[in-house]
C-alpha positions, 0 to 999 in steps of 0.5 A: 162874186159875193166878196166883190159885191160887198167890198171885201175883195178890193180891185186895185187900179194898176198905176199905169192905168192911173197915169193913163187916166190922168193924161191919156195923150201925154207925150210918150216916154220916148219917140223911138220905135223901141220906146213906143213899143215898150210903152204899148207892151207895158199897157198890154200887160194889164189890158191884155193883147190889142186887136190884131190882124190875126182872126184867132186873137179877135175871136178869143176877145169876142168869146170873152165879151160874150162870157161877160154878157152872160155873167151880167145876165146872171148877176141881174137875177140876184135881188138887191145886188145893185143896192148892196154894191152901191152901199158897200162901195163895190160899184163905185170902185168898179166904175173907177176901174172901168174908167181907168181901163178905157183911158188905158185903151185910149192911151194904147191906141194913141201910142199905136197911132204914133208908132204907125205914123213913124213907120215902126214895126209894132211889136207890143 
């Protein structure tokens, strides 16, 4: 954590998320079910699995969210952490990454909707 706070450890935004951030609702690479599933699978590689009907996968996601909340609480106890992160550039980098992730999630939802509308069996 300290290496990220002072900007020593850089977080790179994956190219697929940069593309999603630029044009989240651009036409997919292809209009076939195979192409749509391929595009969703590529996003899944960087975002992790999407919500599923299966309860177990969603529970795992919930536990990760709870873990993140716990880390946030602990990090809020470190004095001047926010100031150090802003000065070092770590906070703006994290905001850029979070924006790219949000765009990737929107892109995946868009592709899932297109696949569902076509009647595709969603595999990705």
